[in-house]
C-alpha positions in Angstrom: -125.7 222.5 46.2 -126.5 218.9 44.8 -124.7 215.9 46.4 -124.9 212.7 43.9 -123.8 209.0 45.1 -123.2 206.5 42.7 -123.5 202.7 43.5 -124.0 199.4 41.5 -120.4 199.0 40.1 -118.4 195.8 40.2 -116.9 193.3 38.2 -118.8 191.3 35.5 -118.0 189.1 32.5 -118.3 190.2 28.9 -121.9 189.7 27.6 -123.1 190.3 31.2 -125.1 193.3 32.8 -125.0 195.7 35.7 -127.3 198.6 36.7 -125.8 201.5 38.2 -127.6 203.9 40.4 -127.1 207.4 41.2 -129.1 209.3 44.2 -129.0 212.8 44.8 -129.7 215.0 47.9 -132.3 217.9 48.0 -135.5 218.3 46.8 -134.9 219.7 43.2 -133.9 216.4 41.7 -136.6 216.7 39.1 -135.4 220.2 37.7 -132.0 218.8 36.8 -131.2 217.0 33.5 -128.9 214.0 34.4 -126.1 212.3 32.7 -123.8 209.5 32.8 -119.9 209.6 32.0 -117.0 207.3 32.1 -113.4 207.3 32.3 -111.1 204.5 31.6 -107.6 204.3 32.6 -105.2 206.5 30.5 -108.1 208.0 28.8 -110.1 211.2 28.9 -113.7 211.3 30.4 -116.4 210.4 27.7 -120.1 211.1 27.7 -122.1 208.1 27.7 -126.0 209.1 28.2 -128.2 212.0 29.3 -132.0 212.2 30.0 -134.1 215.4 30.4 -135.9 216.3 33.5 -138.9 214.4 32.4 -137.4 211.2 31.1 -138.7 211.8 27.7 -135.5 212.6 25.9 -132.7 210.0 26.4 -129.4 210.2 24.2 -126.4 207.7 24.1 -123.0 207.9 22.9 -122.8 205.6 19.6 -120.6 203.3 21.6 -123.3 202.3 24.0 -126.5 202.9 21.7 -128.7 199.6 21.8 -126.9 198.2 25.0 -127.3 200.9 27.9 -130.5 202.5 28.9 -130.6 205.6 31.0 -133.7 206.2 33.2 -134.8 208.3 36.1 -137.4 208.0 39.0 -138.1 211.6 40.2 -140.0 210.2 43.2 -136.8 208.3 44.5 -134.2 211.3 43.5 -132.3 208.5 41.3 -131.2 208.2 38.1 -130.2 204.7 36.7 -128.0 203.2 33.9 -128.9 199.8 32.8 -125.9 198.4 30.9 -126.3 195.1 28.9 -123.9 193.1 26.7 -121.0 194.4 28.4 -117.6 194.5 26.8 -114.2 194.7 28.2 -113.9 198.1 26.4 -116.7 199.4 28.9 -114.2 199.1 31.7 -113.9 202.6 33.4 -115.1 204.7 36.4 -118.5 205.6 35.8 -119.9 209.0 36.9 -123.1 210.8 37.2 -123.8 214.4 36.9 -126.5 217.0 36.8 -127.1 220.1 35.2 -129.6 222.7 33.9 -130.1 220.9 30.4 -129.3 218.0 28.6 -127.1 220.1 27.0 -125.2 221.0 30.2 -125.9 218.1 32.6 -122.6 218.8 34.3 -122.7 221.4 37.2 -122.8 218.7 39.8 -120.6 215.5 39.8 -120.6 212.3 41.8 -117.5 210.4 43.0 -117.8 207.6 40.7 -118.2 203.9 40.8 -115.8 201.4 39.2 -117.1 199.0 36.5 -114.8 196.2 35.4 -115.7 193.8 32.4 -113.4 190.7 32.0 -112.9 188.8 29.0 
């Protein structure tokens, strides 16, 4: 069982930046692909970014490409989401997840962290 804990959310003005962190328990973090998703009020959860076990293959939703960067530190069992040039439409609860591959990085989920971007 893998437990994931997100942190770093908060309130920021449009154009600002935040960095989310997701720390996992256990000794197998490096064997999991990791992803970030988000869910805005009244909307379905949507994919944001995913990264492979080695960190060499990040992939992003078109809506965040060029503004968000996913990275990982296997020594710290942590995956990050650096969010720059934030927009009000980025407001959502952000979730990290883990899985066996970049095509299925959704076996385990964190509890989410709220990001609110004011205009």
